[in-house]
C-alpha positions as CSV (number, residue, x, y, z in Angstrom):
1,M,21.7,110.2,-88.4
2,R,22.5,107.0,-90.2
3,P,23.8,107.5,-93.8
4,I,21.6,106.4,-96.7
5,V,22.9,105.7,-100.2
6,Q,20.7,105.1,-103.2
7,T,22.0,102.2,-105.2
8,N,20.6,100.8,-108.4
9,S,18.8,98.1,-106.4
10,G,17.4,100.4,-103.8
11,P,18.4,102.6,-100.8
12,V,20.9,101.2,-98.3
13,E,21.2,102.5,-94.7
14,G,24.6,102.1,-93.2
15,I,26.2,103.3,-90.0
16,A,28.7,106.0,-89.1
17,E,31.6,104.8,-86.9
18,Y,35.2,105.4,-86.1
19,F,38.1,103.5,-87.7
20,D,41.4,104.1,-86.0
21,G,40.0,107.3,-84.6
22,R,38.7,108.6,-87.9
23,E,35.1,108.9,-88.8
24,G,33.9,106.6,-91.6
25,F,30.9,104.8,-92.9
26,S,30.1,101.1,-93.1
27,F,27.5,99.5,-95.3
28,R,27.4,95.8,-94.5
29,G,25.6,92.8,-96.0
30,I,24.4,94.5,-99.2
31,P,22.9,91.9,-101.7
32,Y,24.7,92.1,-105.1
33,A,22.7,89.2,-106.5
34,A,19.7,87.0,-105.7
35,D,19.4,84.1,-103.3
36,T,21.2,81.1,-104.9
37,A,19.0,78.4,-103.3
38,G,16.5,76.2,-105.2
39,D,16.4,76.7,-109.0
40,N,19.3,79.3,-108.7
41,R,21.6,76.6,-107.2
42,W,24.4,75.9,-109.7
43,R,23.4,78.8,-111.9
44,A,25.1,82.1,-112.7
45,P,24.2,84.8,-110.2
46,Q,20.8,86.4,-110.9
47,E,19.8,90.0,-110.5
48,V,18.6,90.8,-107.1
49,K,14.9,92.0,-106.9
50,P,15.0,95.8,-106.3
51,W,13.6,97.2,-103.0
52,T,12.1,100.5,-102.1
53,E,12.4,100.6,-98.3
54,N,15.7,101.3,-96.8
55,F,17.8,98.2,-96.6
56,D,19.4,97.8,-93.2
57,A,23.1,97.6,-93.9
58,S,24.3,97.9,-90.3
59,S,25.3,94.3,-89.9
60,F,26.9,91.5,-92.0
61,G,24.8,89.2,-94.1
62,P,24.9,85.4,-94.0
63,Q,28.1,83.7,-94.9
64,C,28.1,81.3,-97.8
65,P,27.7,77.6,-96.8
66,Q,31.1,76.1,-96.2
67,F,33.2,73.4,-94.7
68,R,34.1,74.3,-91.1
69,M,37.7,73.5,-90.1
70,G,37.0,73.0,-86.4
71,E,40.0,72.7,-84.1
72,G,42.3,71.5,-86.8
73,G,43.2,72.8,-90.2
74,F,45.0,76.0,-91.2
75,R,44.0,78.3,-88.3
76,G,44.4,75.6,-85.8
77,F,47.9,74.9,-87.0
78,I,48.8,78.6,-86.7
79,A,47.2,78.9,-83.3
80,G,49.2,75.9,-82.1
81,A,52.5,77.6,-83.2
82,Y,51.5,80.7,-81.2
83,D,50.5,78.7,-78.2
84,V,47.0,80.1,-78.2
85,E,43.6,78.6,-78.3
86,I,41.0,79.5,-80.9
87,P,38.2,81.1,-78.9
88,E,34.8,79.4,-79.0
89,E,32.4,81.4,-81.1
90,E,28.8,81.1,-82.0
91,P,28.7,79.5,-85.5
92,P,28.0,82.2,-88.1
93,L,24.7,82.4,-89.9
94,E,25.0,80.5,-93.2
95,S,22.6,80.7,-96.1
96,E,22.5,80.3,-99.8
97,D,21.3,83.9,-99.8
98,C,24.9,84.9,-99.2
99,L,26.0,87.0,-102.2
100,R,26.6,90.0,-100.1
101,L,29.3,92.7,-100.0
102,N,30.5,95.3,-97.6
103,V,31.5,98.9,-98.5
104,Y,33.7,101.0,-96.2
105,S,34.1,104.7,-97.0
106,S,35.7,107.6,-95.2
107,D,33.7,110.2,-97.2
108,L,30.4,109.8,-99.1
109,N,30.8,113.2,-100.9
110,P,34.5,113.8,-101.5
111,E,35.8,116.6,-103.8
112,E,37.5,113.9,-105.8
113,K,36.2,110.4,-106.1
114,M,38.4,107.9,-104.2
115,P,40.2,104.8,-105.5
116,V,38.4,101.6,-104.8
117,M,40.1,98.4,-103.4
118,F,38.1,95.3,-104.0
119,W,39.2,92.4,-101.7
120,I,38.7,88.7,-102.5
121,H,39.2,86.5,-99.5
122,G,41.1,83.2,-99.5
123,G,40.3,79.8,-98.0
124,A,41.1,77.2,-100.6
125,F,37.7,78.0,-102.3
126,R,36.2,76.0,-99.5
127,Y,35.8,78.4,-96.6
128,G,36.1,82.1,-95.6
129,S,34.2,85.3,-95.7
130,G,34.8,89.0,-96.6
131,D,33.4,90.0,-93.2
132,V,36.6,89.6,-91.1
133,Y,38.8,92.1,-92.8
134,L,39.1,95.5,-91.1
135,P,39.1,98.6,-93.2
136,D,40.9,101.0,-90.8
137,G,44.3,101.1,-92.5
138,I,42.9,101.4,-96.1
139,L,40.4,104.1,-95.1
140,S,43.2,106.1,-93.4
141,K,44.9,106.3,-96.8
142,G,41.8,107.8,-98.5
143,K,40.7,104.6,-100.3
144,I,37.4,102.8,-100.3
145,L,37.4,99.1,-99.3
146,V,34.9,96.6,-100.7
147,T,34.9,93.0,-99.4
148,I,32.7,90.2,-100.7
149,N,31.3,86.7,-100.2
150,Y,31.1,84.3,-103.1
151,R,29.9,80.7,-103.4
152,L,32.4,78.1,-102.1
153,G,33.1,74.4,-102.3
154,E,30.5,72.2,-103.9
155,L,28.1,75.1,-104.3
156,G,30.5,77.4,-106.0
157,F,32.8,75.1,-108.1
158,F,30.7,72.4,-109.7
159,A,29.8,70.9,-113.1
160,H,27.3,68.3,-114.0
161,P,26.1,66.5,-117.2
162,S,22.6,67.9,-116.8
163,I,23.9,71.5,-116.7
164,N,25.7,70.8,-119.9
165,D,22.5,69.5,-121.5
166,G,20.4,72.4,-120.4
167,D,20.0,75.9,-121.8
168,Q,22.1,77.8,-119.1
169,E,24.6,80.1,-120.7
170,Y,27.2,79.3,-118.0
171,K,27.7,75.8,-116.9
172,T,30.3,76.1,-114.1
173,N,32.7,78.4,-112.2
174,F,29.8,79.9,-110.2
175,G,32.0,81.3,-107.5
176,L,34.1,83.1,-110.2
177,L,30.9,84.4,-111.8
178,D,29.8,85.7,-108.3
179,Q,33.1,87.7,-108.1
180,I,32.4,89.1,-111.6
181,Q,28.9,90.1,-110.7
182,A,30.1,91.8,-107.5
183,L,32.6,93.8,-109.6
184,K,29.8,94.8,-112.0
185,W,27.8,96.0,-108.9
186,V,30.7,98.0,-107.7
187,K,31.3,99.6,-111.0
188,E,27.6,100.6,-111.3
189,N,27.2,101.8,-107.7
190,I,30.4,102.8,-106.0
191,E,30.3,106.4,-107.1
192,K,27.3,106.8,-104.7
193,F,29.7,105.9,-101.8
194,G,32.4,108.4,-102.9
195,G,34.3,105.9,-105.0
196,D,35.7,106.2,-108.5
197,P,34.3,103.5,-110.8
198,S,37.1,104.0,-113.3
199,N,39.8,103.3,-110.6
200,I,39.2,99.9,-109.1
201,T,42.0,97.6,-107.9
202,I,41.2,93.9,-107.2
203,F,43.4,92.2,-104.7
204,G,43.3,88.9,-102.8
205,E,45.4,86.2,-101.1
206,S,45.7,82.5,-101.6
207,A,42.4,81.4,-103.2
208,G,41.6,85.1,-103.4
209,G,45.0,85.7,-105.1
210,F,44.3,82.8,-107.5
211,S,40.9,84.4,-108.2
212,V,42.6,87.7,-109.1
213,A,44.8,85.8,-111.5
214,A,41.8,84.1,-113.0
215,L,40.0,87.5,-113.3
216,L,43.1,88.8,-115.1
217,V,42.6,86.2,-117.9
218,S,38.8,85.8,-117.9
219,P,37.1,87.4,-120.9
220,L,34.1,88.2,-118.7
221,S,36.0,90.6,-116.4
222,K,37.5,92.9,-119.1
223,G,37.0,96.5,-118.2
224,L,35.8,95.9,-114.6
225,F,39.0,96.8,-112.9
226,Q,42.2,98.8,-113.7
227,K,44.8,97.3,-111.4
228,A,45.4,93.9,-109.7
229,I,47.4,92.5,-106.8
230,V,48.0,88.8,-106.5
231,Q,49.2,87.8,-103.0
232,S,50.3,84.1,-102.8
233,G,47.9,83.2,-105.5
234,G,49.9,80.8,-107.5
235,F,49.4,80.2,-111.2
236,S,49.6,76.5,-111.2
237,R,49.0,74.6,-114.4
238,M,47.3,71.8,-112.5
239,A,44.9,74.0,-110.6
240,L,42.4,74.2,-113.4
241,H,40.6,71.1,-114.7
242,S,39.1,71.2,-118.1
243,S,35.5,70.1,-118.7
244,D,37.0,67.3,-120.9
245,N,40.3,66.5,-119.3
246,Q,42.0,63.7,-121.4
247,E,44.9,63.7,-119.0
248,L,42.7,62.8,-116.0
249,G,40.5,60.5,-118.1
250,Y,37.3,62.1,-116.9
251,S,35.5,65.4,-117.2
252,A,34.4,68.0,-114.7
253,A,30.8,66.9,-115.3
254,D,31.8,63.3,-114.4
255,I,33.1,64.7,-111.1
256,G,29.7,66.3,-110.5
257,A,27.8,63.1,-111.2
258,R,30.1,61.2,-108.8
259,F,29.5,63.8,-106.2
260,G,25.8,63.3,-106.6
261,E,26.3,59.6,-105.8
262,F,28.2,60.6,-102.6
263,C,25.1,62.6,-101.7
264,G,23.0,59.4,-102.1
265,I,21.4,60.2,-105.4
266,P,22.1,57.8,-108.3
267,A,23.4,59.1,-111.6
268,G,20.7,59.7,-114.2
269,E,18.6,62.4,-115.8
270,D,16.9,63.4,-112.5
271,Q,20.1,63.5,-110.4
272,L,20.7,67.3,-110.7
273,K,17.1,68.1,-110.0
274,L,17.1,66.0,-106.9
275,M,20.4,67.5,-105.8
276,K,18.9,71.0,-106.0
277,E,16.3,69.8,-103.5
278,L,18.9,68.8,-100.9
279,S,19.7,71.1,-98.0
280,F,23.0,72.9,-98.3
281,E,24.0,71.2,-95.1
282,K,23.8,67.8,-96.8
283,I,25.8,69.1,-99.8
284,I,28.5,70.5,-97.6
285,D,28.7,67.4,-95.4
286,S,28.9,65.2,-98.5
287,G,31.8,67.3,-99.7
288,K,34.0,66.2,-96.8
289,V,34.8,63.1,-98.7
290,G,37.3,65.1,-100.7
291,F,35.5,67.2,-103.4
292,S,38.2,69.4,-105.0
293,S,37.2,73.1,-105.4
294,S,38.8,74.8,-108.4
295,F,38.0,76.5,-111.6
296,Y,37.1,74.6,-114.7
297,I,38.0,75.5,-118.3
298,D,34.5,76.2,-119.8
299,G,35.5,78.2,-122.8
300,K,33.6,81.3,-121.6
301,S,34.7,82.3,-118.1
302,I,38.0,80.5,-118.3
303,T,39.4,79.6,-121.7
304,S,42.8,77.9,-120.8
305,T,44.9,77.2,-117.8
306,V,45.8,80.4,-116.0
307,M,49.5,79.9,-116.5
308,K,49.1,79.3,-120.3
309,S,46.9,82.4,-120.6
310,F,49.7,84.5,-119.0
311,E,52.4,82.9,-121.1
312,D,50.4,83.5,-124.3
313,G,49.7,87.1,-123.4
314,E,45.9,86.7,-123.1
315,N,45.7,88.5,-119.7
316,H,44.2,92.0,-119.3
317,K,47.0,94.5,-119.6
318,V,46.7,96.3,-116.3
319,P,49.4,97.2,-113.7
320,T,49.9,94.2,-111.5
321,I,51.6,93.4,-108.2
322,I,52.5,89.7,-107.7
323,G,54.4,88.1,-104.9
324,T,54.7,85.3,-102.4
325,N,55.9,84.6,-98.9
326,A,59.3,83.0,-98.1
327,D,57.7,80.0,-96.3
328,E,54.4,79.4,-98.0
329,G,54.5,75.6,-97.3
330,T,54.9,75.6,-93.5
331,A,51.3,76.2,-92.5
332,L,49.8,74.4,-95.5
333,Y,51.8,71.2,-95.1
334,W,49.1,69.6,-92.9
335,G,46.8,69.3,-95.9
336,S,49.4,68.5,-98.6
337,P,49.9,65.3,-100.5
338,L,53.3,65.0,-98.9
339,A,52.0,65.3,-95.3
340,E,51.0,62.6,-92.9
341,V,47.5,64.0,-92.9
342,P,46.3,62.4,-95.1
343,P,49.0,59.7,-94.7
344,P,50.3,58.8,-98.2
345,V,53.9,59.9,-97.5
346,N,54.9,59.0,-94.0
347,S,58.4,57.6,-94.6
348,V,61.6,58.7,-96.3
349,E,61.2,55.8,-98.8
350,K,57.7,56.9,-99.9
351,Y,58.9,60.5,-100.2
352,K,61.7,59.5,-102.5
353,L,59.2,57.4,-104.6
354,V,56.9,60.4,-104.9
355,I,59.8,62.6,-106.0
356,L,60.8,60.0,-108.6
357,D,57.3,59.8,-109.9
358,K,56.8,63.6,-110.2
359,F,60.2,64.6,-111.5
360,G,61.6,61.6,-113.3
361,E,65.1,62.1,-114.6
362,N,65.3,65.3,-112.4
363,A,64.6,63.4,-109.2
364,D,68.2,63.3,-108.0
365,K,68.6,67.0,-108.5
366,V,65.3,67.6,-106.6
367,L,66.5,65.4,-103.8
368,S,69.8,67.3,-103.6
369,I,67.8,70.5,-103.0
370,Y,65.0,69.0,-100.9
371,P,66.9,66.2,-99.1
372,A,65.4,63.5,-96.9
373,T,68.1,61.6,-95.0
374,N,65.7,61.2,-92.1
375,K,62.0,61.8,-91.4
376,E,62.6,65.3,-89.8
377,E,64.5,66.5,-92.8
378,M,61.9,65.0,-95.1
379,I,59.2,67.1,-93.5
380,R,61.3,70.3,-93.7
381,S,62.0,69.6,-97.4
382,S,58.4,68.8,-98.1
383,K,57.3,72.1,-96.7
384,R,59.8,74.0,-98.8
385,L,58.9,72.0,-101.9
386,L,55.2,72.6,-101.4
387,G,55.6,76.4,-101.1
388,D,58.1,76.7,-104.0
389,S,56.1,74.6,-106.4
390,L,52.6,75.8,-105.7
391,F,53.4,79.5,-105.2
392,G,57.0,80.7,-105.7
393,A,57.9,79.3,-109.1
394,P,54.6,79.8,-110.9
395,S,54.3,83.4,-109.6
396,Y,57.8,84.2,-110.8
397,F,57.3,82.8,-114.3
398,A,53.9,84.4,-114.8
399,S,55.4,87.8,-113.7
400,R,58.4,87.3,-116.0
401,A,56.2,86.5,-119.0
402,M,54.2,89.8,-118.4
403,A,57.4,91.8,-117.8
404,E,59.0,90.6,-121.0
405,R,56.0,92.0,-122.9
406,G,56.6,95.4,-121.3
407,E,53.7,95.2,-118.8
408,D,53.9,97.1,-115.5
409,I,54.7,94.3,-113.1
410,Y,55.9,94.7,-109.5
411,F,57.2,91.5,-108.0
412,Y,57.8,91.0,-104.3
413,H,59.1,88.5,-101.8
414,F,57.8,88.8,-98.2
415,N,60.2,87.3,-95.6
416,Q,59.1,88.9,-92.3
417,K,58.8,86.3,-89.6
418,P,56.7,86.3,-86.4
419,A,58.6,86.4,-83.1
420,G,59.4,83.5,-80.9
421,K,58.1,79.9,-81.4
422,A,55.8,80.8,-84.2
423,G,58.7,82.3,-86.3
424,E,60.8,79.2,-85.6
425,L,58.1,76.8,-86.6
426,L,56.4,78.7,-89.4
427,G,58.8,81.4,-90.8
428,S,57.1,83.8,-93.2
429,F,54.0,81.6,-93.5
430,H,51.2,81.6,-95.9
431,A,48.8,84.5,-95.3
432,Y,51.0,86.2,-92.7
433,E,51.4,89.2,-94.9
434,I,47.7,90.1,-94.9
435,G,47.8,91.8,-91.5
436,Y,50.7,93.9,-92.7
437,V,48.9,94.9,-95.9
438,F,45.7,96.0,-94.0
439,G,47.7,97.5,-91.1
440,T,45.4,95.8,-88.6
441,G,47.1,92.5,-87.8
442,G,45.7,89.2,-88.8
443,L,47.1,85.7,-88.2
444,G,49.3,86.9,-85.4
445,P,50.4,90.4,-84.3
446,I,52.4,92.9,-86.4
447,E,56.0,92.4,-85.3
448,N,57.4,95.1,-87.5
449,P,55.1,98.2,-87.6
450,D,57.5,100.0,-89.9
451,L,57.1,97.3,-92.5
452,S,53.3,97.4,-92.2
453,H,53.3,101.1,-92.8
454,I,55.5,100.6,-95.9
455,M,53.3,97.8,-97.3
456,L,50.0,99.6,-96.6
457,S,51.5,102.6,-98.4
458,Y,52.8,100.6,-101.3
459,W,49.4,98.9,-101.8
460,T,47.3,102.1,-101.5
461,N,49.7,104.1,-103.7
462,F,49.4,101.4,-106.3
463,A,45.6,101.5,-106.0
464,E,45.6,105.2,-106.7
465,K,48.1,105.5,-109.6
466,G,49.3,102.0,-110.6
467,N,52.7,102.6,-109.1
468,P,53.5,101.7,-105.4
469,N,56.2,104.4,-105.0
470,S,56.3,107.7,-103.2
471,Q,59.1,109.9,-101.9
472,D,58.9,108.5,-98.3
473,L,59.3,104.9,-99.3
474,P,62.2,102.6,-100.5
475,V,62.1,102.6,-104.4
476,W,60.3,99.6,-105.8
477,E,61.4,99.1,-109.4
478,K,59.2,97.5,-112.1
479,M,60.3,94.0,-113.1
480,K,62.4,94.2,-116.2
481,G,62.1,91.4,-118.7
482,S,63.9,88.3,-117.5
483,E,65.9,90.2,-114.8
484,K,66.2,87.9,-111.8
485,K,65.3,90.4,-109.1
486,W,62.5,90.8,-106.6
487,H,61.5,93.5,-104.0
488,V,62.1,92.1,-100.6
489,L,59.6,93.1,-97.8
490,G,60.9,92.2,-94.4
491,E,63.4,93.5,-91.8
492,E,65.1,95.0,-94.8
493,V,63.2,96.5,-97.7
494,G,64.6,96.8,-101.2
495,E,65.6,95.2,-104.5
496,K,67.6,92.0,-104.3
497,E,68.7,89.2,-106.6
498,I,66.4,86.2,-106.4
499,D,68.2,83.5,-104.5
500,R,65.9,80.6,-105.6
501,M,66.4,80.7,-109.4
502,E,67.9,77.2,-109.5
503,V,64.8,75.9,-107.6
504,Y,62.3,77.9,-109.7
505,N,63.9,76.6,-113.0
506,L,63.7,73.1,-111.7
507,L,60.1,73.4,-110.8
508,R,58.9,75.4,-113.8
509,D,56.8,72.6,-115.3
510,Y,55.9,70.9,-112.0
């Protein structure tokens, strides 16, 4: 018999299946909010219309409309390093009726309600889905896994003058509001799946990690989770653009109006209305010109830059794991301002001019750490600078600010490398740790099964009790004030002095 769970929206009918040889239950594609097309486009998520018949939750729902990377991009870069081809697949179903989530549980009626792990996928806020993450490892540890889809790109991170003039309570950050709505759904319904609504851990990587950081400081998410894990999320000061950004000289609403013109609709009072009538394919295709997806400071969902909120102690005080990978920039370099794609910095001379512009009087010091005596060295330095400035330094200083206030912070440094050519080219690249956390592999095979066991245990222990430790694991100490140590996760596991402090101090305000 197929399992049926009664949610607040109506009954959902999942499937029983085996995960790593253990029986479990999957409920896929459950709507947590209404269709976002038409009048609901660029609007906070609306309540889904309840249903009375069993909702078929045996398969994934549509993915949110998104920019498709094709043969190039992040995954293509990784595949090239591994000397493998990305298999051709049928394009997934996309729809604006995409606010769906997946619930995986090993027991629908446990004696004690199970901790819940709520995963937010990455993808630069432009692509990705919660459907590709396997629950086997997490279920084997007696935890429930929830994965979600949220609006992306131009449909998820958008502002416009006509929204500001209207009566909508929320004017922007629709992808973030989706995440908050999904958390509300989980809190209200997860007990029916065997989960503990008072023990929810949010975790995510890259844009998902940045989302976790944003949820840690958003007033709207207070009380919706009890623990948080930020994997390579960054806390960059520049990642958030205010709705009235004097530094940039234009507002988020101005960006939205300009985007409307890219879509072929002149600015004016009818622009937004006409944009809502466009197909989502037209919206996404127009976004290829370079629309930047990020959070905006709207005074409601986000009140300040993420970094400033952490520095000022405005974050929710919950136990938190924060960390980065040793070589974050290697696989991201293809899309960075320092890369040749796009081509602004394609010579040593231009590289040095960029460093001078960014760092001013500290430029010589930066060039001594990230040298460029030839083009090959320039590329290596650019990759290291990209990773350290976007992820390493901001993550350290956010963690330190929290630790100095006495918060429970566990800070890690992942330095496991893939074998062979991939390891030589990419090192411990961005997102490589995901497969180790889930215990199922990911962007490449698990080269160190012992490390995967340790990381999966750390993460699930933390989800259960707010502390990653147990007797069978290397001790992971809480970060203490301004102590310059991190917990290394690699061929060796344990506490070590941070060997990048000179770099991090140099990049603190970058």
